C-alpha positions in Angstrom: 7.4 -17.1 -1.6 3.3 -16.5 -2.5 0.1 -16.1 0.2 -3.4 -17.1 -0.3 -5.1 -13.7 -0.6 -7.6 -14.3 2.5 -10.8 -15.6 2.0 -10.5 -15.1 -1.8 -7.5 -17.8 -2.2 -5.8 -15.6 -5.2 -2.4 -16.5 -4.8 -0.2 -13.5 -4.5 3.8 -12.9 -4.4 4.5 -12.3 -0.4 5.0 -8.9 -1.4 3.0 -6.4 -4.2 4.3 -3.0 -5.9 2.8 -0.1 -4.0 2.1 2.3 -6.8 1.4 5.7 -5.3 4.7 7.2 -5.9 4.4 6.7 -10.1 1.5 8.8 -10.2 3.8 12.0 -9.5 2.5 15.4 -8.3 -0.9 16.1 -7.2 -2.9 17.8 -4.9 -5.1 16.8 -2.3 -8.6 18.9 -1.1 -9.5 17.6 2.2 -11.8 20.4 3.1 -9.2 22.3 5.8 -6.5 22.5 3.4 -4.9 21.8 -0.2 -1.8 20.5 0.1 0.9 18.3 -2.3 0.0 14.6 -1.9 2.6 13.0 -4.4 6.4 11.9 -4.3 7.7 14.4 -6.7 8.9 13.9 -10.4 8.6 10.6 -12.1 9.9 9.1 -15.4 6.9 7.2 -17.0 9.2 5.2 -18.6 11.1 4.3 -15.6 8.0 3.1 -13.9 7.1 1.0 -16.7 10.2 -0.9 -16.6 10.2 -1.1 -13.3 6.6 -2.7 -13.2 8.3 -5.2 -15.9 11.4 -5.5 -13.8 8.7 -6.9 -11.0 7.2 -9.5 -12.9 10.2 -10.7 -14.1 11.0 -11.0 -9.8 8.0 -13.3 -9.4 5.8 -10.1 -7.8 2.4 -10.7 -9.5 0.4 -8.0 -7.3 0.1 -4.3 -7.8 -2.0 -2.1 -5.5 -3.1 1.5 -6.8 -5.7 4.1 -6.7 -7.8 6.3 -8.3 -5.9 9.2 -6.3 -2.8 8.8 -7.4 -1.6 11.2 -9.7 -5.3 11.9 -10.2 -5.8 8.5 -12.4 -2.0 8.4 -13.7 -0.8 5.8 -11.4 -4.0 3.4 -13.1 -3.3 4.4 -16.6 0.5 3.5 -16.2 -0.3 0.0 -14.7 -3.0 -0.6 -17.0 -0.3 -0.1 -20.1 2.5 -1.9 -18.1 0.4 -5.1 -17.6 -0.9 -5.2 -21.1 -1.1 -8.6 -22.4 -0.5 -9.8 -18.4 -3.7 -8.9 -17.1 -5.0 -13.0 -16.2 -0.9 -13.2 -14.2 -1.5 -10.5 -11.9 -3.8 -9.2 -9.2 -4.7 -6.1 -9.0 -6.0 -3.5 -6.2 -6.9 0.0 -6.5 -8.9 2.5 -4.4 -12.0 4.8 -4.3 -14.1 7.4 -2.6 -12.7 10.7 -3.6 -13.5 13.2 -5.9 -10.6 12.9 -9.2 -10.6 15.6 -11.3 -8.0 14.3 -13.5 -7.1 17.2 -16.2 -6.2 19.3 -12.9 -4.3 16.2 -10.7 -6.5 17.5 -7.9 -7.9 15.1 -5.6 -11.2 16.5 -3.3 -12.6 14.6 -0.1 -16.1 14.5 -0.5 -17.1 11.6 1.5 -21.0 12.9 1.4 -20.6 11.6 -2.2 -18.7 8.6 -1.7 -22.3 5.7 -1.7 -23.1 7.7 -5.1 -20.4 7.5 -6.8 -19.3 4.2 -6.4 -20.8 2.7 -9.4 -19.2 5.8 -11.7 -15.5 5.3 -10.0 -15.2 1.6 -10.3 -16.2 2.5 -14.1 -13.1 5.1 -14.3 -10.7 3.0 -12.9 -11.5 0.4 -15.1 -11.6 2.4 -18.1 -8.1 3.7 -16.9 -6.8 0.4 -16.2 -7.6 -1.1 -19.4 -9.4 -3.6 -17.9 -12.8 -5.3 -17.3 -12.7 -6.4 -13.9 -11.1 -5.2 -10.6 -9.5 -8.1 -8.4 -9.6 -5.9 -5.3 -12.0 -2.8 -4.6 -10.7 -0.9 -1.6 -12.8 2.0 0.3 -10.3 5.1 0.4 -11.9 7.1 2.9 -10.1 5.5 6.2 -12.7 7.2 8.5 -15.9 6.8 6.4 -19.0 6.9 8.7 -19.9 3.6 10.2 -23.3 3.8 9.7 -23.0 4.4 5.9 -20.5 1.9 5.7 -23.1 -1.4 5.0 -24.6 0.6 1.8 -21.1 0.9 0.6 -20.8 -2.9 1.1 -24.2 -3.5 -0.7 -22.9 -2.0 -3.2 -19.6 -3.9 -3.7 -21.6 -7.0 -3.6 -23.5 -5.8 -6.5 -20.3 -5.0 -8.5 -19.2 -8.7 -7.5 -22.2 -10.2 -8.8 -22.0 -8.1 -11.9 -18.3 -9.3 -13.0 -17.0 -5.6 -12.4 -15.2 -6.4 -9.0 -14.1 -9.8 -7.6 -13.8 -8.8 -4.4 -13.3 -5.8 -1.7 -11.5 -4.8 0.9 -11.3 -1.5 3.0 -8.0 0.7 3.7 -8.1 1.9 7.3 -6.6 1.8 10.5 -9.3 1.9 12.8 -9.9 -2.1 14.2 -13.6 -1.1 14.4 -14.4 -0.2 10.8 -12.1 -3.4 9.6 -14.4 -5.5 11.5 -16.9 -3.5 10.1 -16.0 -4.6 6.4 -14.6 -7.8 7.5 -17.6 -9.6 7.9 -19.1 -9.1 4.1 -19.0 -11.7 1.8 -16.7 -10.6 -0.4 -14.3 -9.0 1.6 -11.0 -10.2 1.4 -8.7 -7.8 3.0 -8.0 -4.9 5.2 -4.8 -2.4 3.9 -3.9 -0.5 6.7 0.3 1.1 8.5 2.4 -1.9 9.2 6.2 -1.5 9.4 9.5 -2.0 12.0 8.0 1.2 13.8 4.4 0.6 14.0 2.6 -2.4 14.4 -2.0 -3.0 14.6 -2.2 -5.9 16.6 -6.1 -5.4 16.5 -6.2 -5.0 12.9 -3.9 -7.8 12.5 -6.2 -10.2 14.9 -9.2 -9.0 12.6 -7.1 -10.4 9.6 -6.6 -13.9 11.5 -10.5 -13.7 12.5 -12.0 -13.2 9.9 -9.5 -14.8 7.2 -8.3 -11.7 5.7 -5.0 -10.7 4.0 -3.3 -7.3 5.6 -2.4 -5.4 3.3 0.5 -3.2 4.4 0.7 -0.1 3.2 4.2 2.3 3.9 6.3 -1.2 4.9 9.5 1.1 5.1 7.9 3.8 6.8 8.1 6.1 3.7 11.8 5.4 2.7 13.4 5.8 6.6 13.6 2.3 6.6 15.9 1.7 3.7 18.9 3.7 5.1 19.3 6.0 3.0 18.7 9.7 4.5 20.8 11.4 7.2 20.1 14.4 8.9 21.0 16.7 5.7 18.2 14.7 3.9 15.7 16.9 2.6 12.5 16.5 0.1 11.0 19.3 -3.0 7.7 20.8 -2.4 6.3 18.5 -4.7 7.2 15.6 -2.7 4.9 14.6 0.4 7.9 13.8 2.8 8.4 17.4 2.6 8.1 18.5 5.9 9.9 15.9 7.5 13.3 17.1 9.2 15.6 14.7 9.8 17.8 16.9 12.3 15.4 17.0 15.2 11.9 15.8 16.3 10.0 12.6 15.0 12.7 12.2 11.9 15.7 12.2 13.9 14.4 9.6 16.3 13.5 7.4 13.4 16.9 7.8 12.3 18.5 6.8 15.6 16.4 3.9 16.2 17.3 3.0 13.1 21.0 3.2 13.7 20.6 0.8 16.8 18.7 -2.0 14.7 21.6 -1.8 11.7 23.0 -4.6 12.9 20.5 -7.1 13.7 18.4 -6.2 10.7 21.5 -6.9 8.4 23.1 -9.8 10.0 21.8 -12.6 7.7 22.5 -10.7 4.4 19.3 -8.9 3.9 19.6 -4.8 3.4 17.9 -2.4 5.4 15.3 -2.3 3.1 14.9 -6.1 2.6 14.9 -6.5 6.4 12.1 -4.4 6.8 10.1 -6.3 4.4 11.1 -9.7 6.2 10.5 -8.0 9.7 6.9 -7.7 8.3 6.5 -11.6 7.1 8.1 -12.9 10.3 5.3 -11.1 12.3 2.3 -12.5 10.7 2.0 -15.0 7.6 -0.8 -13.4 6.6 0.4 -9.8 5.9 1.5 -8.6 2.4 4.0 -5.7 2.1 3.3 -3.2 -0.7 6.8 -1.5 -1.0 6.9 2.2 -2.9 8.9 2.6 -6.2 10.1 5.0 -8.7 12.6 2.9 -10.2 13.7 -0.7 -11.4 16.7 -0.5 -9.1 14.2 -0.1 -6.2 11.9 -2.9 -7.4 14.5 -5.0 -7.5 16.5 -4.5 -4.1 12.9 -5.3 -2.8 12.3 -8.4 -4.3 15.2 -10.0 -3.6 13.7 -9.8 0.5 11.9 -12.7 -1.4 14.6 -15.0 -1.8 16.1 -14.8 1.6 12.8 -15.1 3.6 11.9 -13.8 6.8 13.7 -12.7 9.7 14.3 -15.9 12.0 12.1 -16.0 15.4 15.3 -14.2 17.3 15.7 -11.4 15.1 12.4 -10.7 15.5 12.3 -10.9 19.6 15.7 -8.7 19.5 14.1 -5.9 17.1 11.4 -5.8 19.8 13.3 -5.3 22.0 15.4 -2.6 21.3 12.9 -0.6 19.8 11.1 -1.5 23.6 14.1 -0.2 25.1 14.8 2.5 22.8 11.1 3.9 24.0 
């Protein structure tokens, strides 16, 4: 299964690999608090094998960010893709201060415009490439009045060959629409999964011929079905505050159990069906499930052979969720 990635026309696999989790532990200082923003410890050798497994399965789209592991994810991805750069599409993100030595990221929106070029050069260095296919603004709430100036710099970077296309990682339709008008804007990245839709941004993608790059397509792993009421996460995992015994976490498990039969009716695992749901919902969407192992990549990639859920399954999933509230 292939997708044309928005107005770029780049042919990408129907799903990509989201490289947040392979960055390992890192901290985020957002101005009001400092917190762990990684997904726990990683095995770099396994990360390399997992990316190779993705390539072997026909995946050619990889999404990362300067934030992930304070550059570590970009470096691992670049190492894995040596000798195969011309076979893949790389998307990365910018907009925060990166301290690679301390593995700390700091939010500094007032410096984004001034740092775009330096951020780009640093990502090129870490990725070991001389161009980025899609360069995405990572601050989803960036000042809309300043955003056109950022777009102007991105257009300059396109003309210089540093980047080919750009996009915004934002869940806000107004911001998505603002960037969408850019000549070389080809995508918008936003949350989309069985539990959460964003029809406004999907409509903007259709109107402006953009691809929707879908972060959290497995709802931080919940839609894989591998968690239960007793599941918990270590302190260096961004999910460590999630409780499955009560609150939103428990409600998600209850909803998933109600959906299990319809999602798996045609041979999909829960993870595969969750990706297939997105393809059935909107053909412009490209989910980017995260991974830390070969097994995870292989299972998710298997969804491409099975294809989208049927229209009947899609409608039944939505009906069950509506009834469950």
